[in-house]
C-alpha positions in Angstrom: 191.1 79.7 130.9 193.7 81.1 133.2 196.8 79.0 133.6 197.9 77.3 136.7 199.8 79.4 139.3 200.6 76.2 141.1 203.9 75.7 139.5 205.5 78.8 140.9 205.4 77.0 144.2 207.5 74.2 143.0 210.9 76.0 142.8 211.0 79.0 145.1 210.5 78.7 148.9 207.6 80.5 150.6 207.3 82.3 153.9 204.3 81.7 156.2 203.4 83.0 159.6 203.5 80.8 162.7 200.2 80.2 164.4 201.4 80.3 168.0 204.7 81.7 169.3 205.9 79.4 172.1 209.3 78.4 173.4 211.9 76.5 171.2 212.0 73.4 173.4 210.7 70.0 172.4 211.8 70.1 168.8 215.0 68.1 169.0 216.1 64.5 169.6 219.7 63.9 170.8 221.9 60.8 170.9 220.8 58.4 173.5 217.2 59.7 173.5 214.1 58.1 171.9 210.6 59.0 171.0 208.1 56.2 171.7 204.5 55.9 170.6 202.5 58.6 172.2 205.3 61.1 172.4 206.0 63.9 169.9 208.4 66.5 168.7 206.9 70.0 168.2 208.6 72.6 165.9 209.7 75.8 167.7 207.0 77.8 166.0 204.3 75.3 167.0 203.5 74.6 163.3 204.4 70.9 163.0 204.4 67.8 165.1 206.3 64.5 164.7 205.2 61.2 166.1 203.5 57.9 165.5 200.0 57.7 164.1 197.5 55.4 162.4 195.9 56.6 159.1 192.1 56.3 158.6 190.8 53.0 159.8 194.1 51.2 159.8 195.6 49.8 163.0 199.2 49.9 161.7 201.5 52.6 163.1 203.7 54.9 161.1 206.1 57.7 162.0 204.8 60.9 160.4 204.9 64.7 160.4 201.6 66.7 160.5 200.3 70.2 161.1 199.6 71.0 164.7 196.6 73.0 163.7 195.1 70.1 161.7 196.5 66.8 163.1 194.7 64.8 160.4 196.8 66.5 157.7 199.9 64.3 157.5 202.6 65.7 155.3 205.2 63.0 155.5 205.5 59.3 156.4 208.8 57.7 157.1 208.1 53.9 157.2 205.6 54.0 154.3 206.4 50.4 153.1 207.1 48.8 156.5 204.4 49.7 159.1 204.5 48.8 162.7 202.0 46.2 163.8 201.5 47.7 167.2 202.3 50.8 169.4 205.6 49.5 170.6 207.7 51.4 168.1 210.4 54.0 168.8 212.5 56.6 167.0 216.1 57.0 168.0 219.6 58.0 166.7 222.3 55.4 166.3 225.9 55.9 167.4 227.0 56.5 163.8 224.5 59.3 163.4 221.5 57.7 161.6 217.8 58.0 162.5 216.1 54.7 162.8 212.7 53.3 163.7 212.8 50.2 165.9 209.9 47.7 166.4 208.9 45.8 169.5 211.9 43.4 169.1 214.3 46.3 168.6 214.8 45.5 165.0 215.3 48.4 162.5 212.3 48.8 160.2 213.4 52.1 158.7 216.6 54.1 158.6 217.7 57.5 157.2 220.8 55.9 155.8 222.6 59.1 156.4 225.8 59.8 154.6 228.9 60.5 156.8 229.4 60.0 160.5 228.3 62.6 163.1 230.2 63.0 166.4 227.3 64.6 168.3 224.2 64.0 166.2 220.9 65.7 166.8 217.6 65.5 165.0 215.5 68.6 164.8 212.0 69.3 163.5 212.1 72.7 161.9 209.2 75.1 161.7 209.1 74.5 157.9 208.1 70.8 158.6 211.6 69.6 157.6 213.1 67.0 159.9 216.9 67.4 159.7 219.9 65.5 161.1 223.0 67.5 161.9 225.9 68.1 164.3 224.6 69.5 167.6 227.0 72.4 167.3 225.8 73.4 163.9 222.7 75.2 162.8 223.5 76.0 159.2 221.1 74.5 156.7 223.9 73.5 154.4 225.4 71.2 156.9 222.6 68.7 157.3 223.8 65.1 156.9 220.1 64.1 156.1 216.8 66.0 155.8 213.3 64.7 155.2 212.7 67.3 152.5 214.9 65.2 150.2 212.5 62.3 150.6 209.0 63.6 150.2 205.8 61.5 150.5 202.7 62.9 148.9 203.1 66.5 150.0 205.3 69.4 149.1 205.8 72.1 151.7 207.1 75.7 151.4 210.8 75.6 150.9 210.9 72.0 149.7 212.4 71.6 146.2 211.4 68.6 144.1 213.1 67.6 141.0 216.6 66.3 140.1 219.7 67.3 142.1 222.2 67.3 139.3 225.2 67.3 141.7 224.2 64.3 143.7 221.8 62.5 141.3 219.1 62.5 143.9 215.6 62.7 142.4 212.8 64.2 144.6 209.2 63.5 143.6 205.8 63.2 145.1 204.1 59.8 145.3 200.4 59.4 146.2 199.2 57.2 149.1 197.7 53.9 148.1 194.5 54.7 150.0 193.3 56.8 152.9 194.2 53.9 155.2 197.5 53.0 153.5 200.3 55.6 153.0 202.5 53.2 151.0 203.3 54.5 147.5 200.2 54.5 145.4 199.5 54.7 141.7 200.7 58.2 140.8 203.9 60.3 140.9 204.5 64.0 140.3 208.0 64.5 139.0 210.3 66.7 136.9 211.3 65.2 133.5 214.6 66.8 132.5 214.8 65.2 129.1 215.6 68.1 126.7 213.8 71.0 128.5 212.5 70.4 132.1 208.7 69.9 132.4 206.6 68.6 135.3 204.6 65.4 134.7 201.9 63.7 136.6 202.3 60.0 135.8 201.0 56.6 136.9 203.5 54.2 138.4 203.6 52.4 135.0 204.8 55.7 133.5 201.6 56.6 131.7 201.3 60.4 131.6 198.2 61.9 133.1 199.2 65.6 132.9 202.3 67.7 132.0 203.0 71.4 132.3 204.8 71.9 129.1 208.6 72.6 128.9 210.5 75.3 130.8 210.9 78.3 128.5 213.2 80.4 130.6 210.4 82.3 132.3 207.8 79.7 133.2 206.6 76.3 132.2 204.8 76.5 128.9 201.3 77.9 129.6 201.8 78.3 133.4 201.5 81.7 135.0 203.7 83.2 137.7 201.5 84.5 140.4 203.4 85.3 143.6 202.3 83.5 146.8 200.5 85.2 149.6 201.9 85.8 153.1 200.1 85.0 156.3 199.1 81.5 155.2 200.0 77.8 155.4 200.2 76.3 152.0 201.0 72.8 150.6 200.8 70.8 147.4 199.4 67.3 147.8 199.0 64.4 145.3 196.0 62.4 146.4 195.4 58.7 145.8 193.1 59.3 142.8 195.9 61.1 140.9 194.7 64.7 141.6 197.4 67.3 142.4 196.0 70.1 144.6 197.4 73.3 146.0 195.7 73.9 149.4 195.8 77.0 151.6 195.0 77.5 155.3 194.4 81.1 156.3 195.0 82.3 159.8 191.3 83.0 160.3 190.1 79.8 158.6 189.2 76.4 160.1 189.7 74.3 157.0 192.0 73.8 154.1 190.7 75.5 150.9 191.6 74.2 147.5 193.3 76.9 145.4 193.9 74.8 142.3 193.6 71.2 141.1 195.4 69.4 138.4 194.0 68.2 136.1 191.8 71.2 136.4 189.7 70.6 133.3 189.3 68.2 130.4 192.0 69.9 128.4 194.5 69.2 131.2 194.3 65.5 130.6 197.3 64.3 128.6 196.7 64.0 124.9 193.0 64.6 125.3 192.7 65.3 121.6 195.1 62.6 120.5 198.1 63.2 118.1 198.0 66.4 116.1 194.9 67.7 117.7 194.6 70.6 120.2 192.2 71.2 123.0 190.1 74.4 123.5 188.3 74.3 126.8 185.9 77.2 126.1 184.7 75.9 122.7 182.6 73.0 121.7 183.6 70.4 120.8 186.7 71.0 122.8 189.0 69.1 120.3 190.0 70.3 116.9 192.6 69.1 114.4 195.6 71.3 113.7 195.5 73.0 110.3 196.4 70.6 107.6 195.2 67.6 109.5 191.9 65.7 109.6 190.4 63.2 112.2 191.9 59.7 111.8 188.5 58.3 112.6 185.6 60.6 111.9 183.2 58.1 113.4 185.0 58.3 116.8 185.2 62.1 116.7 181.5 62.2 116.0 180.8 60.6 119.4 183.4 62.8 121.2 186.1 60.1 121.4 189.2 62.0 120.2 191.9 59.6 121.3 192.7 58.4 117.8 193.8 62.0 117.0 194.4 63.4 113.5 196.4 62.6 110.4 197.7 64.8 107.6 195.4 65.6 104.8 198.3 65.9 102.3 201.7 64.4 103.1 204.8 66.6 103.2 207.2 66.2 100.3 209.9 68.8 101.0 208.8 71.0 98.1 209.8 74.6 97.8 206.3 75.8 98.5 206.1 74.4 102.0 206.0 76.8 104.9 204.7 77.3 108.4 201.6 78.5 110.2 202.1 80.3 113.5 200.0 79.1 116.5 200.0 81.3 119.6 198.9 81.0 123.2 199.2 77.2 123.4 201.1 74.7 125.5 203.9 73.4 123.4 203.7 69.7 122.3 205.3 67.0 124.3 209.0 66.4 123.8 208.7 62.9 122.3 210.7 63.1 119.1 212.5 66.4 119.1 215.8 68.3 118.6 217.2 71.1 120.7 219.8 73.7 120.1 219.9 76.4 122.8 222.1 78.8 120.9 220.3 79.0 117.5 218.1 82.0 116.5 214.5 81.6 115.4 215.3 82.3 111.7 218.0 79.7 111.7 215.6 77.3 113.4 213.1 77.8 110.6 215.7 77.3 107.9 217.0 74.1 109.7 213.4 72.7 109.9 212.8 73.4 106.2 215.9 71.5 105.3 214.8 68.4 107.2 211.8 66.7 105.5 210.8 65.0 108.8 210.6 68.3 110.8 206.9 69.1 111.4 207.2 72.2 113.7 209.6 74.5 115.4 209.7 77.1 118.2 212.1 79.2 120.3 213.2 77.1 123.3 213.3 80.3 125.4 211.1 83.4 125.4 213.3 85.6 127.6 215.3 88.5 126.0 213.3 88.4 122.8 213.5 84.7 122.3 216.4 82.3 121.6 217.2 78.7 121.0 215.7 76.2 118.6 213.2 73.4 119.4 212.1 71.2 116.5 209.5 68.4 116.5 209.4 65.3 114.3 206.5 62.8 113.9 203.2 63.5 115.8 202.5 66.7 117.8 201.0 65.5 121.1 199.2 67.2 124.0 198.6 70.8 122.7 196.1 72.9 124.5 195.0 76.5 124.0 195.2 79.0 126.9 193.1 82.1 127.2 195.7 84.0 129.2 199.5 83.5 129.5 202.1 85.9 130.9 204.8 84.8 128.5 203.3 83.9 125.2 205.2 81.3 123.2 204.6 80.7 119.5 205.0 77.4 117.6 205.2 77.2 113.9 203.4 74.2 112.2 204.7 73.0 108.9 202.1 72.8 106.1 202.1 71.9 102.4 202.0 74.6 99.8 198.3 74.0 98.9 197.3 74.5 102.6 199.3 77.7 102.9 197.8 79.0 99.6 194.3 78.3 100.9 195.1 80.3 104.1 196.7 83.2 102.3 194.1 83.3 99.5 190.8 82.4 101.2 188.7 83.7 98.3 190.3 81.4 95.8 188.3 78.3 94.9 189.7 75.1 96.2 191.3 73.0 93.6 190.0 69.6 92.9 192.6 67.0 93.1 191.9 64.1 90.8 193.4 60.9 91.9 193.8 58.2 89.3 191.9 55.0 90.0 194.2 52.0 90.0 193.3 49.1 87.7 192.6 46.8 90.6 190.0 49.2 92.0 188.4 49.3 88.6 188.0 45.5 88.6 186.6 45.8 92.1 184.0 48.3 91.0 183.1 46.2 88.0 182.5 43.2 90.4 180.4 45.4 92.6 178.4 46.6 89.6 177.7 43.0 88.6 176.6 42.2 92.1 174.3 45.2 92.2 172.7 44.2 88.9 172.3 40.4 89.5 172.3 39.9 93.3 170.8 42.9 95.0 167.2 42.4 96.1 164.8 44.7 97.7 162.8 43.7 100.7 159.2 43.7 99.6 155.7 42.6 100.3 153.9 42.3 103.7 154.6 45.9 104.7 158.3 45.8 104.0 158.5 49.6 103.6 159.8 52.3 105.9 157.8 55.4 105.1 158.2 55.8 101.4 161.6 54.2 101.1 162.3 50.6 100.5 164.6 48.9 103.0 167.9 48.3 101.2 169.1 45.0 102.7 170.0 41.6 101.2 167.2 39.2 101.4 168.1 35.5 101.6 166.1 32.4 100.8 164.8 30.3 103.7 166.2 27.2 102.1 169.7 28.7 102.1 169.5 29.6 105.8 168.0 26.2 106.7 170.9 24.4 104.9 173.5 26.6 106.6 172.1 25.9 110.0 171.8 22.1 109.3 168.0 22.6 109.3 168.2 24.7 112.5 169.9 22.0 114.5 170.0 22.6 118.2 173.7 21.8 118.3 174.3 25.1 116.5 172.3 27.2 119.0 174.5 29.7 120.8 171.7 31.6 122.7 168.0 31.6 123.2 165.9 34.6 124.3 162.3 35.5 124.6 162.0 36.1 120.8 163.6 32.8 119.7 166.9 30.9 119.3 170.2 32.3 117.8 172.4 29.9 115.7 176.1 30.2 114.8 176.8 29.4 111.2 179.9 29.4 109.0 178.6 30.6 105.6 179.4 28.1 102.9 176.9 29.0 100.2 178.4 29.0 96.7 179.5 32.3 95.1 179.2 33.6 91.6 182.3 34.0 89.5 182.8 36.7 87.0 185.6 36.3 84.4 187.2 39.6 83.4 190.0 40.2 80.9 193.0 42.4 81.8 195.4 42.5 78.9 196.1 38.8 78.1 195.1 37.7 81.6 191.8 36.2 82.5 190.9 37.1 86.1 188.1 35.5 88.1 186.4 37.8 90.6 184.3 36.3 93.4 180.9 38.0 93.8 179.6 38.1 97.3 176.1 36.7 98.1 174.6 39.7 99.8 177.2 40.8 102.4 178.4 37.3 103.1 181.8 35.8 102.2 182.5 32.2 102.0 183.8 31.0 105.4 182.3 34.0 107.2 180.9 33.3 110.6 177.4 34.7 111.1 174.6 34.6 113.8 171.2 33.7 112.6 168.3 34.8 114.8 165.1 32.9 114.1 162.0 34.4 115.6 159.7 31.9 117.3 156.2 31.7 115.9 155.0 32.3 119.4 157.4 35.2 119.9 156.2 38.4 121.4 158.0 40.2 118.6 155.5 40.4 115.7 155.9 41.6 112.2 155.9 45.2 113.3 158.8 44.8 115.7 160.6 42.6 113.2 160.2 45.3 110.5 161.3 47.9 112.9 164.5 46.1 114.0 165.5 45.5 110.3 164.8 49.0 109.2 166.6 50.6 112.2 169.8 48.4 112.2 170.1 48.6 108.4 170.5 52.3 108.7 172.7 52.5 111.7 176.5 52.3 111.4 178.6 52.5 114.6 181.3 50.3 116.0 179.3 49.8 119.3 176.2 48.6 117.5 175.8 45.1 116.2 175.9 44.8 112.4 173.0 43.4 110.4 174.0 41.7 107.2 170.7 40.3 105.9 167.3 38.9 106.7 164.8 36.3 105.5 161.0 36.2 105.3 159.2 33.2 104.1 155.6 32.4 105.0 155.6 32.8 108.8 159.4 32.8 109.1 161.2 35.9 110.3 165.0 35.6 110.4 167.7 38.1 111.0 171.4 37.5 110.0 173.9 39.4 112.2 177.7 39.5 112.3 178.8 36.9 114.7 180.0 37.9 118.2 182.4 35.1 119.4 182.3 36.1 123.1 178.5 36.1 123.4 176.6 38.5 125.6 177.9 40.5 128.5 175.6 38.8 131.1 177.5 35.5 130.5 180.6 37.2 132.0 179.5 39.5 134.7 176.9 37.3 136.3 179.0 34.1 136.2 181.3 33.4 139.2 183.9 31.6 137.0 183.9 33.9 134.0 183.7 37.2 136.0 187.4 37.0 136.6 188.0 37.2 132.8 186.8 40.8 132.8 189.2 42.8 134.8 188.2 46.3 135.8 190.0 48.1 132.9 188.2 46.0 130.3 184.8 46.5 132.2 185.3 50.3 132.1 186.2 50.1 128.4 182.9 48.2 127.9 181.0 50.8 129.9 182.4 53.6 127.7 181.7 51.6 124.5 178.0 51.2 125.5 177.8 54.9 126.4 179.2 55.9 123.0 176.7 53.6 121.3 173.8 55.1 123.1 175.1 58.6 122.5 175.2 57.8 118.8 171.6 56.5 118.9 170.3 59.5 120.9 172.2 62.3 119.2 174.5 61.5 116.3 172.8 59.0 114.1 170.6 60.1 111.2 167.7 58.4 112.9 167.6 59.4 116.6 166.5 56.3 118.4 165.4 55.2 121.9 166.5 51.6 122.4 164.1 50.8 125.2 165.5 47.4 126.1 169.1 48.0 127.3 170.4 45.2 129.5 173.4 42.9 129.8 172.0 40.1 127.6 171.6 42.7 124.8 175.2 43.7 124.9 177.3 41.5 122.7 181.1 41.2 122.8 183.3 40.7 119.7 186.6 38.8 119.6 188.4 41.7 121.4 185.6 42.1 124.0 184.4 45.3 122.4 180.7 45.9 123.3 178.0 46.1 120.7 174.4 47.0 121.5 171.9 44.6 119.9 168.2 43.7 119.8 166.3 46.7 118.5 162.9 45.1 118.4 161.5 47.5 121.0 163.4 50.6 119.7 161.6 53.6 118.4 162.5 56.7 116.5 162.0 60.2 117.9 162.5 63.6 116.4 165.7 65.4 117.3 163.7 68.3 118.9 161.5 65.9 121.0 162.5 64.7 124.4 159.9 61.9 124.6 157.6 59.8 122.5 154.4 57.9 123.1 153.7 54.2 122.9 150.5 52.3 122.9 152.3 49.0 123.6 152.8 47.7 127.1 156.5 47.0 126.7 157.9 49.7 129.0 156.2 49.9 132.4 159.7 49.9 133.9 160.2 53.5 132.8 156.8 55.0 132.1 153.3 54.9 133.6 151.6 57.4 131.3 152.3 55.8 127.9 155.3 58.1 127.4 159.0 57.2 127.2 162.1 59.2 126.4 165.9 59.0 126.0 166.0 59.1 129.8 164.5 55.6 129.7 167.7 54.4 128.1 169.7 56.5 130.6 167.9 54.7 133.4 168.7 51.3 131.7 172.4 52.4 131.3 172.5 53.3 135.0 171.1 49.8 136.0 173.6 48.2 133.6 176.5 50.2 135.0 175.7 49.2 138.6 175.4 45.5 137.5 178.8 45.7 135.8 180.4 47.0 139.0 178.7 44.6 141.3 178.4 41.5 139.2 174.8 41.2 140.5 171.5 41.3 138.7 169.1 44.1 139.6 166.2 41.7 139.2 166.3 39.0 141.8 168.9 40.8 143.9 168.7 39.6 147.5 170.3 41.0 150.6 170.1 39.5 154.1 169.6 42.9 155.8 166.9 44.4 153.6 164.6 43.7 150.7 165.7 46.5 148.3 166.7 45.9 144.7 170.3 46.4 143.6 169.5 50.0 143.0 168.2 50.4 146.5 171.2 48.6 147.9 173.6 50.8 146.0 171.8 53.9 147.2 172.0 52.8 150.8 175.7 52.2 150.5 176.2 55.5 148.9 174.4 57.5 151.6 176.5 55.7 154.2 179.8 56.5 152.5 180.4 52.8 151.7 179.9 52.8 147.9 183.0 50.7 147.2 181.4 47.8 149.1 179.3 47.3 145.9 182.4 46.2 144.0 182.4 42.6 143.0 185.1 40.6 144.8 186.6 39.4 141.5 187.6 43.0 140.7 189.4 43.8 144.0 192.9 43.3 142.6 192.3 45.1 139.3 189.9 47.9 140.4 190.9 51.6 140.3 188.9 52.7 143.3 188.3 56.4 142.3 187.1 55.2 138.9 184.9 52.6 140.4 183.4 55.1 142.8 182.8 57.5 139.9 181.0 54.8 138.0 178.7 54.1 141.0 178.1 57.8 141.3 177.2 58.2 137.6 175.1 55.0 137.8 173.0 56.5 140.6 172.6 59.8 138.8 171.3 57.8 135.8 168.6 55.9 137.8 167.2 58.8 139.7 163.5 58.7 140.2 162.5 61.6 138.1 163.6 61.6 134.4 164.4 65.3 134.4 167.0 64.7 137.1 168.9 62.1 134.9 171.7 63.4 132.8 171.8 63.1 129.0 174.1 60.5 127.5 176.5 63.1 126.3 176.9 64.3 129.9 177.1 60.7 131.2 180.0 60.0 128.8 181.8 63.2 129.8 181.3 62.5 133.6 182.7 59.0 133.3 185.9 60.3 131.7 186.3 63.6 133.7 188.4 62.6 136.6 188.6 65.2 139.3 185.4 67.0 138.1 182.9 67.4 141.0 179.7 65.6 140.1 176.2 66.5 141.5 174.9 64.4 144.3 172.4 61.8 143.2 168.8 61.8 144.5 166.8 58.7 145.4 166.6 56.1 142.6 163.5 55.1 140.8 161.7 52.1 142.3 163.5 52.6 145.6 161.2 50.4 147.6 161.0 47.5 150.0 159.9 44.2 148.6 158.1 42.3 151.2 159.3 38.7 151.5 155.9 37.3 150.8 155.7 39.4 147.6 159.2 38.8 146.4 158.4 35.8 144.3 157.4 36.1 140.7 153.9 35.8 139.4 152.9 32.8 137.2 153.6 34.8 134.0 157.2 35.7 135.1 156.5 39.2 136.4 157.7 40.6 139.7 155.3 42.3 142.1 156.3 45.5 143.8 154.5 48.0 146.0 155.2 51.7 145.6 153.1 54.0 147.8 149.5 53.1 147.2 150.1 52.0 143.6 150.7 48.4 142.6 153.0 47.9 139.6 153.4 44.7 137.6 156.9 44.7 136.0 157.9 42.3 133.2 161.0 40.3 134.2 163.3 41.7 131.6 166.4 41.4 133.8 
């Protein structure tokens, strides 16, 4: 990937041609004059105008500067935080030489707070877009008492310097608008961080970094190229309300602004995309890799493309004589979090200094000019490293490694040495206890078809009497939920445990042996299938065999089961916050799930499905994804449950067949595929955003389902109206809109149009990436009022073309 030439625009000024060459009148405001609403100043070259305006659909009035060629492109707003309520505002100059905006009652709502007193002040709109305040007799740029370029809004123009003025202490930075209708400071800033070595950062207002350029190395910002700007164009850098920094250009012969570059430009631009001690490679898959000498902190998370946990050392550093460094070239240097800088030290001295400090994990030249100079050392984690395919000034970093790692690199043909780690005595006792448990307590599920292919299901089997006692004979006061397959009970396991006395020296140690996977005092959920349940022995066997073999943090854990005569009982880990539907569809509880937590839940469900479809040993289609089958643990982390309808498919198959009538929602020809789950995920995503159920959704203006309603709003450019009112204060609008966009892509009519879950997860996280436009959703139809009621067996009747479809009321 070629690096961003955007940053060359941030320091030097640029030259551009005027569109029209008219007279120099009409660009100044003198003492005693005013500009009222409806009047404007126009720069001498006819490039910029200054006046009052209303953004978007707002009725508030603001004083702004915009391009004359594109009046809708506002580059600066004066009274961002204090809008005028009507069109009775005025801009004028006070006797002491300050620019002020007055409201209808002549009160000051904004002031330039100019330093010094001017005798004969004049305000002038320059052809650069800079509004300056100066003495009328002076035209020198260094004699301005105030200039708008020192106080930018969301746009940087040619000639405008942003960063820190070390002489005055004034910091200039870009701040996004809150929305297209509200120019007040929004959620993002683009600023220069001068700690250590300067580097540009795109941060949220709570100072969470979204992107950084890398430090200044004397020639450029680490990894940023230095392409010269073109003449004959208007150009600007704008930070939009979704946190996207864009460089735009307007050619003399063009009619629109074209985007030259956007930041973040790709997934690797996102800050710390690969976590601590990982580095990002945009042209390889997967894009994240651990630095040499490190391994994923959570392999399970990395397997589902969640790299945020980063990497940890395989072997700890111990300051031995054999430790050394591995050179890494063509990368953006790590963030300056825990570092040390000496601008005068040579690279050799820097290496020696790093070796002497046992906490030093990497070093590099701080400057690349004139052969390289200065010393930059890092301590702790190395964060936000990315690989570049092309840089003009390559900068090397040297990563510290243990002697064994260096030996493996230098002698790749040598066999790796086995490191034998002594087993502590306590671990030995634990293994002994487990061995006793295996011998005396492990049971295999047997009889009545309890086999999966040729392999026995290896899961603890519990006596019915034990489960009945724990549930107080299945008392209704212990019921925490009840679905179509039967009730679910909450139980605190109190069954007695076996004790094993073991001798260690002269001590007698008692080890408690677990009953199956249960500990005394452990909370569990017992699902007792009703004798009249639609889930028969086949579905029960399938659920047990599938969940017993699945291990993922976003899938519910099965700890045992029970079969006795006609009884079929499943024992799960207890989820204290119940199911997702109890939150999102409840007016009172919906406020407990703010937008950030809902988005975390969405991503958790996506990762769970991705594991089922792609990364588990058994590739599985769930077939019954809905809010009531998403359980929430104590920290509100989502776990997919209820695998009674799930089925296994081969990794090289895209669909499977079913002879059972469980899935008319997704298939008409007896076939279903992973795209069935994608459809279910899309429905669930739109339900999480809206707080409305797809089934039973009612709108006064039409008879469409929730999917149809979302589609109508999307086509009318009103997608955000789908957002539940409880989320208005916490919602991140671009993220909400992206979720709706992805949800509509998932529920498209034809399965081939729906993205795979790996793509869905990537699209949800890839802010700034352009997504394809969704097509009409499946089951996009009008429900006639007379047919909107349910049939006696609980099924909804719909009409689609000439085909009548009876759909089970699963939602």
